[in-house]
C-alpha positions in Angstrom: -24.6 30.3 -5.4 -24.8 28.0 -2.9 -28.7 27.7 -3.1 -28.2 27.2 -7.2 -26.1 23.9 -6.3 -28.0 22.8 -3.5 -31.2 22.5 -6.3 -28.9 21.2 -8.8 -28.0 18.5 -6.1 -31.8 17.7 -5.5 -32.7 17.9 -9.2 -29.5 15.2 -9.6 -31.3 13.2 -6.9 -34.8 13.4 -8.8 -35.6 10.5 -10.8 -38.8 9.5 -12.8 -39.7 6.3 -12.9 -41.3 5.8 -16.3 -43.2 2.7 -16.2 -43.8 1.1 -19.8 -46.4 -1.6 -20.5 -44.9 -5.0 -21.7 -47.4 -5.0 -24.5 -46.2 -1.1 -26.2 -42.3 -2.3 -25.2 -43.2 -5.5 -27.3 -44.3 -3.3 -29.8 -41.2 -1.4 -30.1 -39.0 -4.5 -29.8 -41.1 -5.6 -32.6 -40.2 -2.6 -34.9 -36.9 -2.6 -34.0 -36.1 -6.2 -34.8 -38.0 -5.8 -38.2 -35.8 -3.2 -39.1 -33.0 -4.8 -37.7 -34.1 -8.0 -40.0 -35.1 -5.8 -42.9 -31.3 -4.3 -42.9 -29.9 -7.5 -42.6 -32.2 -9.1 -45.5 -30.9 -6.0 -48.1 -26.9 -6.7 -47.1 -27.6 -10.7 -48.4 -29.4 -9.4 -51.3 -27.2 -7.2 -51.7 -24.2 -9.0 -51.7 -26.0 -11.9 -53.7 -26.4 -9.1 -56.7 -22.8 -8.5 -56.1 -22.1 -12.4 -57.1 -24.3 -11.7 -60.5 -22.3 -8.7 -61.5 -19.1 -9.7 -61.3 -20.4 -13.0 -62.6 -22.1 -11.0 -65.7 -18.4 -9.2 -66.4 -16.8 -12.6 -66.4 -19.4 -14.3 -68.6 -20.0 -11.4 -71.1 -16.1 -10.0 -71.3 -13.6 -11.8 -73.3 -10.6 -12.4 -71.2 -7.4 -13.8 -72.3 -5.0 -13.7 -69.1 -5.4 -16.5 -66.6 -4.6 -13.6 -63.6 -7.7 -12.2 -64.7 -10.1 -15.3 -64.5 -8.4 -16.5 -61.3 -8.7 -12.7 -59.8 -12.8 -13.1 -60.7 -13.0 -16.3 -59.0 -11.3 -15.2 -56.0 -13.2 -11.9 -56.1 -17.1 -14.4 -56.4 -15.9 -16.7 -54.1 -15.1 -14.4 -51.0 -18.6 -12.6 -51.6 -20.2 -16.0 -51.7 -18.3 -16.6 -48.4 -19.4 -13.5 -46.9 -23.1 -14.0 -48.2 -23.5 -17.1 -46.5 -22.0 -16.4 -43.3 -24.7 -13.4 -43.3 -27.2 -15.3 -44.1 -26.5 -18.1 -41.0 -26.3 -14.7 -38.9 -29.5 -13.6 -40.2 -31.1 -17.2 -39.4 -30.5 -16.6 -36.2 -32.9 -13.7 -35.5 -34.9 -14.6 -38.2 -36.2 -18.0 -37.0 -37.5 -16.8 -33.8 -40.8 -15.9 -32.7 -39.7 -12.7 -29.9 -43.1 -12.6 -29.0 -43.4 -16.2 -27.8 -40.5 -16.5 -25.7 -39.0 -13.0 -24.9 -35.5 -15.2 -23.0 -35.1 -17.4 -25.6 -34.9 -14.5 -28.4 -32.8 -12.4 -25.5 -30.2 -15.7 -25.8 -30.3 -15.3 -29.9 -30.1 -12.0 -29.8 -26.5 -12.3 -27.5 -25.1 -15.0 -30.0 -25.8 -12.8 -32.8 -24.0 -9.7 -31.6 -21.2 -11.9 -31.0 -21.7 -13.7 -34.6 -21.5 -9.6 -35.5 -18.4 -9.2 -33.4 -16.7 -11.8 -35.6 -18.0 -10.3 -38.8 -16.5 -6.8 -38.2 -13.2 -8.3 -36.8 -11.7 -11.4 -37.6 -14.0 -12.1 -40.9 -13.6 -8.6 -42.2 -10.2 -9.0 -43.0 -10.5 -12.6 -45.0 -12.4 -10.6 -46.7 -11.0 -7.4 -47.4 -7.7 -9.9 -48.4 -9.6 -11.7 -50.5 -10.9 -8.9 -52.5 -8.1 -6.9 -52.8 -6.3 -10.2 -53.9 -9.1 -10.9 -56.8 -8.7 -7.3 -57.6 -4.8 -7.1 -58.2 -4.9 -10.1 -60.3 -8.0 -9.0 -62.3 -6.4 -5.7 -62.7 -3.2 -7.3 -64.0 -5.0 -7.7 -67.9 -7.4 -4.7 -67.5 -4.8 -2.1 -66.7 -1.9 -3.3 -69.2 -4.6 -1.7 -71.7 -4.7 1.4 -70.7 -2.7 4.7 -70.6 -0.4 5.2 -67.7 -2.3 8.0 -65.8 -5.4 6.2 -65.9 -4.0 3.1 -64.3 -2.4 5.0 -61.9 -5.9 7.0 -61.0 -8.1 3.2 -61.1 -5.2 1.9 -58.7 -5.3 5.0 -56.2 -9.0 5.1 -56.0 -9.3 0.9 -55.8 -6.7 1.3 -53.1 -8.3 4.2 -51.7 -11.8 2.7 -51.4 -10.4 -0.5 -49.5 -8.7 1.8 -47.1 -12.0 4.0 -46.5 -13.8 1.0 -46.6 -11.7 -0.8 -43.4 -11.0 1.8 -41.7 -13.9 4.8 -41.3 -16.8 3.2 -42.8 -16.3 -0.1 -40.7 -15.6 1.6 -37.3 -18.8 3.8 -37.9 -20.6 0.8 -39.2 -19.6 -1.3 -36.5 -20.5 1.6 -33.9 -23.6 1.7 -35.2 -24.5 -1.8 -35.2 -23.2 -2.5 -31.6 -25.4 0.2 -30.1 -28.4 -1.0 -31.9 -28.1 -4.5 -30.5 -27.0 -3.8 -27.2 -30.3 -1.4 -26.9 -32.4 -3.9 -28.4 -31.0 -6.5 -25.6 -31.6 -4.1 -23.0 -35.0 -3.9 -23.8 -35.9 -7.3 -24.0 -33.8 -7.6 -20.6 -36.6 -5.3 -19.3 -39.6 -6.7 -21.0 -38.1 -10.5 -19.3 -38.4 -8.2 -16.1 -41.4 -7.3 -16.7 -43.1 -10.7 -17.3 -41.0 -12.2 -14.3 -42.6 -9.3 -12.3 -46.0 -10.0 -13.5 -46.1 -13.3 -12.0 
């Protein structure tokens, strides 16, 4: 048993220093950055399509209650505001060519990380509350024409969806986003260090 512990201790001390060229790291980082940019762009496109979908409901259906119009207005404004914020975040990583100067891009990536943190924490709650308020006002007129069991079902599903998105889904997205950005920052720090060593 002592021999096994000795072998285990030797194995734990043994580290392999894997040298990856800066070019290989840049290729991998380019792939990761492009994936992040594409996902960010898809989020923005999805939000913009949501604005058009809600606006289409507003334009093509005849609502008589002022609360419905107010509710839809709040929903559209909340989605539009969140879309503008997403676009501003996207520009931080989309405007820079990281192959020209990895250090500058690294700083931009750290700014992007802070902005994403704010987006998922403070700004998300503004968005969720505004959407919930807008939906509540929208449901005022819509639910009044439905049977009671359908009203309860729609309200329960809506509240359940907001709770699910605000808890489990939000935490999973935050965790995945944090890991992805932290890994990318680590890669760019390594690339910067390799460039410094090469000089």
